Backbone atoms as SQL, in Angstrom:
CREATE TABLE atoms (id INTEGER PRIMARY KEY, chain TEXT, resi INTEGER, resn TEXT, atom TEXT, x REAL, y REAL, z REAL);
INSERT INTO atoms VALUES
  (1, 'A', 1, 'UNK', 'N', -15.932, -11.625, -10.269),
  (2, 'A', 1, 'UNK', 'CA', -16.004, -10.398, -9.505),
  (3, 'A', 1, 'UNK', 'C', -16.452, -9.266, -10.437),
  (4, 'A', 2, 'UNK', 'N', -17.257, -8.364, -9.917),
  (5, 'A', 2, 'UNK', 'CA', -17.778, -7.258, -10.712),
  (6, 'A', 2, 'UNK', 'C', -16.846, -6.043, -10.606),
  (7, 'A', 3, 'UNK', 'N', -16.522, -5.458, -11.750),
  (8, 'A', 3, 'UNK', 'CA', -15.666, -4.271, -11.796),
  (9, 'A', 3, 'UNK', 'C', -16.457, -3.051, -11.320),
  (10, 'A', 4, 'UNK', 'N', -15.867, -2.290, -10.404),
  (11, 'A', 4, 'UNK', 'CA', -16.520, -1.089, -9.883),
  (12, 'A', 4, 'UNK', 'C', -16.528, 0.045, -10.899),
  (13, 'A', 5, 'UNK', 'N', -15.711, -0.063, -11.953),
  (14, 'A', 5, 'UNK', 'CA', -15.619, 1.008, -12.948),
  (15, 'A', 5, 'UNK', 'C', -16.580, 0.801, -14.120),
  (16, 'A', 6, 'UNK', 'N', -16.637, -0.430, -14.638),
  (17, 'A', 6, 'UNK', 'CA', -17.434, -0.670, -15.852),
  (18, 'A', 6, 'UNK', 'C', -18.553, -1.690, -15.660),
  (19, 'A', 7, 'UNK', 'N', -18.666, -2.266, -14.476),
  (20, 'A', 7, 'UNK', 'CA', -19.676, -3.272, -14.132),
  (21, 'A', 7, 'UNK', 'C', -19.507, -4.614, -14.840),
  (22, 'A', 8, 'UNK', 'N', -18.403, -4.819, -15.532),
  (23, 'A', 8, 'UNK', 'CA', -18.157, -6.123, -16.157),
  (24, 'A', 8, 'UNK', 'C', -17.985, -7.169, -15.062),
  (25, 'A', 9, 'UNK', 'N', -18.349, -8.385, -15.364),
  (26, 'A', 9, 'UNK', 'CA', -18.304, -9.469, -14.373),
  (27, 'A', 9, 'UNK', 'C', -16.985, -10.243, -14.380),
  (28, 'A', 10, 'UNK', 'N', -16.015, -9.847, -15.214),
  (29, 'A', 10, 'UNK', 'CA', -14.786, -10.645, -15.323),
  (30, 'A', 10, 'UNK', 'C', -13.580, -10.035, -14.610),
  (31, 'A', 11, 'UNK', 'N', -13.805, -9.084, -13.708),
  (32, 'A', 11, 'UNK', 'CA', -12.693, -8.542, -12.921),
  (33, 'A', 11, 'UNK', 'C', -12.160, -9.626, -11.996),
  (34, 'A', 12, 'UNK', 'N', -10.887, -9.510, -11.661),
  (35, 'A', 12, 'UNK', 'CA', -10.279, -10.506, -10.777),
  (36, 'A', 12, 'UNK', 'C', -9.262, -9.816, -9.876),
  (37, 'A', 13, 'UNK', 'N', -8.909, -10.470, -8.804),
  (38, 'A', 13, 'UNK', 'CA', -7.909, -9.944, -7.882),
  (39, 'A', 13, 'UNK', 'C', -6.547, -10.505, -8.271),
  (40, 'A', 14, 'UNK', 'N', -5.576, -9.617, -8.408),
  (41, 'A', 14, 'UNK', 'CA', -4.189, -10.014, -8.635),
  (42, 'A', 14, 'UNK', 'C', -3.368, -9.446, -7.478),
  (43, 'A', 15, 'UNK', 'N', -2.229, -10.044, -7.223),
  (44, 'A', 15, 'UNK', 'CA', -1.396, -9.624, -6.103),
  (45, 'A', 15, 'UNK', 'C', -0.098, -9.040, -6.621),
  (46, 'A', 16, 'UNK', 'N', 0.235, -7.838, -6.147),
  (47, 'A', 16, 'UNK', 'CA', 1.406, -7.110, -6.618),
  (48, 'A', 16, 'UNK', 'C', 2.216, -6.611, -5.423),
  (49, 'A', 17, 'UNK', 'N', 3.388, -6.109, -5.706),
  (50, 'A', 17, 'UNK', 'CA', 4.199, -5.436, -4.694),
  (51, 'A', 17, 'UNK', 'C', 4.115, -3.937, -4.942),
  (52, 'A', 18, 'UNK', 'N', 4.079, -3.165, -3.877),
  (53, 'A', 18, 'UNK', 'CA', 4.048, -1.712, -3.964),
  (54, 'A', 18, 'UNK', 'C', 5.176, -1.168, -3.105),
  (55, 'A', 19, 'UNK', 'N', 5.823, -0.103, -3.589),
  (56, 'A', 19, 'UNK', 'CA', 6.892, 0.518, -2.815),
  (57, 'A', 19, 'UNK', 'C', 6.500, 1.941, -2.451),
  (58, 'A', 20, 'UNK', 'N', 6.932, 2.355, -1.268),
  (59, 'A', 20, 'UNK', 'CA', 6.638, 3.679, -0.749),
  (60, 'A', 20, 'UNK', 'C', 7.921, 4.262, -0.186),
  (61, 'A', 21, 'UNK', 'N', 8.223, 5.515, -0.499),
  (62, 'A', 21, 'UNK', 'CA', 9.425, 6.172, 0.000),
  (63, 'A', 21, 'UNK', 'C', 10.638, 5.861, -0.857),
  (64, 'A', 22, 'UNK', 'N', 11.798, 6.338, -0.388),
  (65, 'A', 22, 'UNK', 'CA', 13.064, 6.110, -1.092),
  (66, 'A', 22, 'UNK', 'C', 14.183, 5.917, -0.070),
  (67, 'A', 23, 'UNK', 'N', 15.291, 5.403, -0.555),
  (68, 'A', 23, 'UNK', 'CA', 16.485, 5.254, 0.279),
  (69, 'A', 23, 'UNK', 'C', 16.203, 4.501, 1.564),
  (70, 'A', 24, 'UNK', 'N', 16.672, 5.067, 2.683),
  (71, 'A', 24, 'UNK', 'CA', 16.483, 4.424, 3.988),
  (72, 'A', 24, 'UNK', 'C', 15.019, 4.393, 4.418),
  (73, 'A', 25, 'UNK', 'N', 14.192, 5.212, 3.789),
  (74, 'A', 25, 'UNK', 'CA', 12.763, 5.252, 4.121),
  (75, 'A', 25, 'UNK', 'C', 11.928, 4.362, 3.210),
  (76, 'A', 26, 'UNK', 'N', 12.571, 3.572, 2.354),
  (77, 'A', 26, 'UNK', 'CA', 11.850, 2.704, 1.426),
  (78, 'A', 26, 'UNK', 'C', 11.115, 1.599, 2.177),
  (79, 'A', 27, 'UNK', 'N', 9.850, 1.418, 1.823),
  (80, 'A', 27, 'UNK', 'CA', 9.044, 0.323, 2.358),
  (81, 'A', 27, 'UNK', 'C', 8.424, -0.398, 1.171),
  (82, 'A', 28, 'UNK', 'N', 8.622, -1.698, 1.092),
  (83, 'A', 28, 'UNK', 'CA', 8.023, -2.518, 0.042),
  (84, 'A', 28, 'UNK', 'C', 6.975, -3.405, 0.701),
  (85, 'A', 29, 'UNK', 'N', 5.769, -3.353, 0.181),
  (86, 'A', 29, 'UNK', 'CA', 4.682, -4.184, 0.688),
  (87, 'A', 29, 'UNK', 'C', 4.371, -5.218, -0.390),
  (88, 'A', 30, 'UNK', 'N', 4.515, -6.484, -0.059),
  (89, 'A', 30, 'UNK', 'CA', 4.283, -7.567, -1.008),
  (90, 'A', 30, 'UNK', 'C', 2.865, -8.098, -0.896),
  (91, 'A', 31, 'UNK', 'N', 2.404, -8.712, -1.971),
  (92, 'A', 31, 'UNK', 'CA', 1.094, -9.387, -2.010),
  (93, 'A', 31, 'UNK', 'C', -0.084, -8.454, -1.743),
  (94, 'A', 32, 'UNK', 'N', -0.017, -7.251, -2.304),
  (95, 'A', 32, 'UNK', 'CA', -1.114, -6.291, -2.174),
  (96, 'A', 32, 'UNK', 'C', -2.201, -6.683, -3.177),
  (97, 'A', 33, 'UNK', 'N', -3.446, -6.896, -2.712),
  (98, 'A', 33, 'UNK', 'CA', -4.513, -7.270, -3.636),
  (99, 'A', 33, 'UNK', 'C', -4.992, -6.067, -4.453),
  (100, 'A', 34, 'UNK', 'N', -4.981, -6.231, -5.764),
  (101, 'A', 34, 'UNK', 'CA', -5.425, -5.200, -6.702),
  (102, 'A', 34, 'UNK', 'C', -6.539, -5.809, -7.546),
  (103, 'A', 35, 'UNK', 'N', -7.626, -5.079, -7.753),
  (104, 'A', 35, 'UNK', 'CA', -8.682, -5.548, -8.643),
  (105, 'A', 35, 'UNK', 'C', -8.280, -5.152, -10.066),
  (106, 'A', 36, 'UNK', 'N', -8.274, -6.117, -10.960),
  (107, 'A', 36, 'UNK', 'CA', -7.876, -5.897, -12.345),
  (108, 'A', 36, 'UNK', 'C', -9.017, -6.317, -13.264),
  (109, 'A', 37, 'UNK', 'N', -9.402, -5.416, -14.179),
  (110, 'A', 37, 'UNK', 'CA', -10.508, -5.702, -15.085),
  (111, 'A', 37, 'UNK', 'C', -10.006, -5.772, -16.521),
  (112, 'A', 38, 'UNK', 'N', -10.070, -6.942, -17.143),
  (113, 'A', 38, 'UNK', 'CA', -9.627, -7.050, -18.535),
  (114, 'A', 38, 'UNK', 'C', -10.584, -6.360, -19.512),
  (115, 'A', 39, 'UNK', 'N', -11.816, -6.101, -19.112),
  (116, 'A', 39, 'UNK', 'CA', -12.783, -5.459, -20.006),
  (117, 'A', 39, 'UNK', 'C', -12.470, -3.980, -20.226),
  (118, 'A', 40, 'UNK', 'N', -12.202, -3.251, -19.146),
  (119, 'A', 40, 'UNK', 'CA', -11.946, -1.809, -19.289),
  (120, 'A', 40, 'UNK', 'C', -10.491, -1.430, -19.053),
  (121, 'A', 41, 'UNK', 'N', -9.683, -2.374, -18.548),
  (122, 'A', 41, 'UNK', 'CA', -8.263, -2.106, -18.334),
  (123, 'A', 41, 'UNK', 'C', -7.942, -1.451, -17.001),
  (124, 'A', 42, 'UNK', 'N', -8.948, -1.169, -16.197),
  (125, 'A', 42, 'UNK', 'CA', -8.705, -0.536, -14.896),
  (126, 'A', 42, 'UNK', 'C', -8.061, -1.505, -13.916),
  (127, 'A', 43, 'UNK', 'N', -7.218, -0.943, -13.056),
  (128, 'A', 43, 'UNK', 'CA', -6.629, -1.649, -11.925),
  (129, 'A', 43, 'UNK', 'C', -6.770, -0.729, -10.739),
  (130, 'A', 44, 'UNK', 'N', -7.366, -1.219, -9.665),
  (131, 'A', 44, 'UNK', 'CA', -7.594, -0.347, -8.522),
  (132, 'A', 44, 'UNK', 'C', -7.572, -1.141, -7.224),
  (133, 'A', 45, 'UNK', 'N', -7.394, -0.408, -6.127),
  (134, 'A', 45, 'UNK', 'CA', -7.420, -1.004, -4.798),
  (135, 'A', 45, 'UNK', 'C', -8.748, -0.665, -4.137),
  (136, 'A', 46, 'UNK', 'N', -9.243, -1.576, -3.340),
  (137, 'A', 46, 'UNK', 'CA', -10.468, -1.321, -2.594),
  (138, 'A', 46, 'UNK', 'C', -10.152, -0.406, -1.405),
  (139, 'A', 47, 'UNK', 'N', -11.192, 0.171, -0.826),
  (140, 'A', 47, 'UNK', 'CA', -11.022, 1.021, 0.356),
  (141, 'A', 47, 'UNK', 'C', -10.393, 0.223, 1.495),
  (142, 'A', 48, 'UNK', 'N', -10.782, -1.026, 1.637),
  (143, 'A', 48, 'UNK', 'CA', -10.227, -1.873, 2.696),
  (144, 'A', 48, 'UNK', 'C', -8.719, -2.066, 2.496),
  (145, 'A', 49, 'UNK', 'N', -8.304, -2.297, 1.254),
  (146, 'A', 49, 'UNK', 'CA', -6.875, -2.459, 0.962),
  (147, 'A', 49, 'UNK', 'C', -6.120, -1.173, 1.262),
  (148, 'A', 50, 'UNK', 'N', -6.657, -0.029, 0.841),
  (149, 'A', 50, 'UNK', 'CA', -6.005, 1.258, 1.111),
  (150, 'A', 50, 'UNK', 'C', -5.891, 1.507, 2.616),
  (151, 'A', 51, 'UNK', 'N', -6.920, 1.171, 3.358),
  (152, 'A', 51, 'UNK', 'CA', -6.900, 1.338, 4.810),
  (153, 'A', 51, 'UNK', 'C', -5.800, 0.466, 5.429),
  (154, 'A', 52, 'UNK', 'N', -5.705, -0.770, 4.986),
  (155, 'A', 52, 'UNK', 'CA', -4.680, -1.681, 5.515),
  (156, 'A', 52, 'UNK', 'C', -3.281, -1.201, 5.150),
  (157, 'A', 53, 'UNK', 'N', -3.090, -0.672, 3.936),
  (158, 'A', 53, 'UNK', 'CA', -1.781, -0.134, 3.540),
  (159, 'A', 53, 'UNK', 'C', -1.382, 1.034, 4.436),
  (160, 'A', 54, 'UNK', 'N', -2.326, 1.909, 4.764),
  (161, 'A', 54, 'UNK', 'CA', -2.025, 3.028, 5.659),
  (162, 'A', 54, 'UNK', 'C', -1.616, 2.517, 7.034),
  (163, 'A', 55, 'UNK', 'N', -2.278, 1.477, 7.521),
  (164, 'A', 55, 'UNK', 'CA', -1.914, 0.889, 8.812),
  (165, 'A', 55, 'UNK', 'C', -0.512, 0.289, 8.755),
  (166, 'A', 56, 'UNK', 'N', -0.207, -0.413, 7.674),
  (167, 'A', 56, 'UNK', 'CA', 1.129, -1.006, 7.515),
  (168, 'A', 56, 'UNK', 'C', 2.188, 0.087, 7.500),
  (169, 'A', 57, 'UNK', 'N', 1.947, 1.166, 6.761),
  (170, 'A', 57, 'UNK', 'CA', 2.923, 2.253, 6.684),
  (171, 'A', 57, 'UNK', 'C', 3.116, 2.931, 8.036),
  (172, 'A', 58, 'UNK', 'N', 2.042, 3.121, 8.789),
  (173, 'A', 58, 'UNK', 'CA', 2.181, 3.796, 10.079),
  (174, 'A', 58, 'UNK', 'C', 2.799, 2.888, 11.147),
  (175, 'A', 59, 'UNK', 'N', 2.720, 1.580, 10.952),
  (176, 'A', 59, 'UNK', 'CA', 3.280, 0.615, 11.912),
  (177, 'A', 59, 'UNK', 'C', 4.461, -0.139, 11.303),
  (178, 'A', 60, 'UNK', 'N', 5.143, 0.495, 10.386),
  (179, 'A', 60, 'UNK', 'CA', 6.191, -0.189, 9.626),
  (180, 'A', 60, 'UNK', 'C', 7.261, -0.838, 10.492),
  (181, 'A', 61, 'UNK', 'N', 7.632, -0.214, 11.595),
  (182, 'A', 61, 'UNK', 'CA', 8.692, -0.782, 12.448),
  (183, 'A', 61, 'UNK', 'C', 8.261, -2.099, 13.082),
  (184, 'A', 62, 'UNK', 'N', 6.989, -2.231, 13.403),
  (185, 'A', 62, 'UNK', 'CA', 6.493, -3.466, 14.010),
  (186, 'A', 62, 'UNK', 'C', 6.130, -4.516, 12.966),
  (187, 'A', 63, 'UNK', 'N', 5.765, -4.100, 11.765),
  (188, 'A', 63, 'UNK', 'CA', 5.203, -5.029, 10.784),
  (189, 'A', 63, 'UNK', 'C', 6.140, -5.407, 9.641),
  (190, 'A', 64, 'UNK', 'N', 7.247, -4.684, 9.488),
  (191, 'A', 64, 'UNK', 'CA', 8.140, -4.943, 8.363),
  (192, 'A', 64, 'UNK', 'C', 9.444, -5.567, 8.843),
  (193, 'A', 65, 'UNK', 'N', 9.909, -6.559, 8.094),
  (194, 'A', 65, 'UNK', 'CA', 11.188, -7.196, 8.391),
  (195, 'A', 65, 'UNK', 'C', 12.250, -6.582, 7.475),
  (196, 'A', 66, 'UNK', 'N', 13.347, -6.076, 8.038),
  (197, 'A', 66, 'UNK', 'CA', 14.402, -5.493, 7.198),
  (198, 'A', 66, 'UNK', 'C', 15.010, -6.545, 6.273),
  (199, 'A', 67, 'UNK', 'N', 15.234, -6.168, 5.012),
  (200, 'A', 67, 'UNK', 'CA', 15.875, -7.040, 4.024),
  (201, 'A', 67, 'UNK', 'C', 16.838, -6.209, 3.194),
  (202, 'A', 68, 'UNK', 'N', 17.837, -6.859, 2.669),
  (203, 'A', 68, 'UNK', 'CA', 18.740, -6.220, 1.721),
  (204, 'A', 68, 'UNK', 'C', 18.186, -6.466, 0.333),
  (205, 'A', 69, 'UNK', 'N', 18.156, -5.431, -0.491),
  (206, 'A', 69, 'UNK', 'CA', 17.587, -5.582, -1.821),
  (207, 'A', 69, 'UNK', 'C', 18.494, -4.909, -2.857),
  (208, 'A', 70, 'UNK', 'N', 18.645, -5.568, -3.994),
  (209, 'A', 70, 'UNK', 'CA', 19.421, -4.982, -5.089),
  (210, 'A', 70, 'UNK', 'C', 18.568, -3.926, -5.783),
  (211, 'A', 71, 'UNK', 'N', 19.204, -2.810, -6.168),
  (212, 'A', 71, 'UNK', 'CA', 18.502, -1.734, -6.862),
  (213, 'A', 71, 'UNK', 'C', 19.245, -1.432, -8.143),
  (214, 'A', 72, 'UNK', 'N', 18.523, -1.450, -9.268),
  (215, 'A', 72, 'UNK', 'CA', 19.119, -1.148, -10.573),
  (216, 'A', 72, 'UNK', 'C', 18.525, 0.143, -11.109),
  (217, 'A', 73, 'UNK', 'N', 19.266, 0.810, -11.966),
  (218, 'A', 73, 'UNK', 'CA', 18.793, 2.035, -12.598),
  (219, 'A', 73, 'UNK', 'C', 18.497, 1.753, -14.058),
  (220, 'A', 74, 'UNK', 'N', 17.392, 2.260, -14.554),
  (221, 'A', 74, 'UNK', 'CA', 17.017, 2.072, -15.957),
  (222, 'A', 74, 'UNK', 'C', 18.029, 2.793, -16.840),
  (223, 'A', 75, 'UNK', 'N', 18.504, 2.135, -17.914),
  (224, 'A', 75, 'UNK', 'CA', 19.513, 2.750, -18.781),
  (225, 'A', 75, 'UNK', 'C', 19.008, 4.046, -19.414),
  (226, 'A', 76, 'UNK', 'N', 19.916, 5.011, -19.544),
  (227, 'A', 76, 'UNK', 'CA', 19.585, 6.250, -20.222),
  (228, 'A', 76, 'UNK', 'C', 18.955, 7.311, -19.338),
  (229, 'A', 77, 'UNK', 'N', 18.784, 7.021, -18.057),
  (230, 'A', 77, 'UNK', 'CA', 18.227, 8.031, -17.155),
  (231, 'A', 77, 'UNK', 'C', 19.353, 8.676, -16.381),
  (232, 'A', 78, 'UNK', 'N', 19.127, 9.895, -15.952),
  (233, 'A', 78, 'UNK', 'CA', 20.159, 10.602, -15.214),
  (234, 'A', 78, 'UNK', 'C', 19.838, 10.708, -13.738),
  (235, 'A', 79, 'UNK', 'N', 18.730, 10.117, -13.308),
  (236, 'A', 79, 'UNK', 'CA', 18.349, 10.182, -11.902),
  (237, 'A', 79, 'UNK', 'C', 19.374, 9.439, -11.050),
  (238, 'A', 80, 'UNK', 'N', 19.749, 10.056, -9.950),
  (239, 'A', 80, 'UNK', 'CA', 20.698, 9.385, -9.085),
  (240, 'A', 80, 'UNK', 'C', 19.951, 8.467, -8.127),
  (241, 'A', 81, 'UNK', 'N', 20.590, 7.373, -7.793),
  (242, 'A', 81, 'UNK', 'CA', 20.012, 6.400, -6.868),
  (243, 'A', 81, 'UNK', 'C', 20.557, 6.708, -5.484),
  (244, 'A', 82, 'UNK', 'N', 19.683, 6.968, -4.486),
  (245, 'A', 82, 'UNK', 'CA', 20.183, 7.258, -3.137),
  (246, 'A', 82, 'UNK', 'C', 20.925, 6.066, -2.556),
  (247, 'A', 83, 'UNK', 'N', 21.969, 6.348, -1.806),
  (248, 'A', 83, 'UNK', 'CA', 22.766, 5.287, -1.198),
  (249, 'A', 83, 'UNK', 'C', 22.568, 5.209, 0.271);
């Protein structure tokens, strides 16, 4: 795959999870395709991926299954974790 940033031919698609919001409004989207280029170090989403993420966020009640998830806080930070 060709990198849109540096034109290198060794870019590849990797799948990651992205989170949006906090607390009761938290939405986690799994298996989001990200283009990753080892030549220039860029990681980016295509316009199609961004469009689909916006659709998922706007239709979250129909498209997301509620799950219980453990949340940890990084040591040494003072940020409070919403309950």
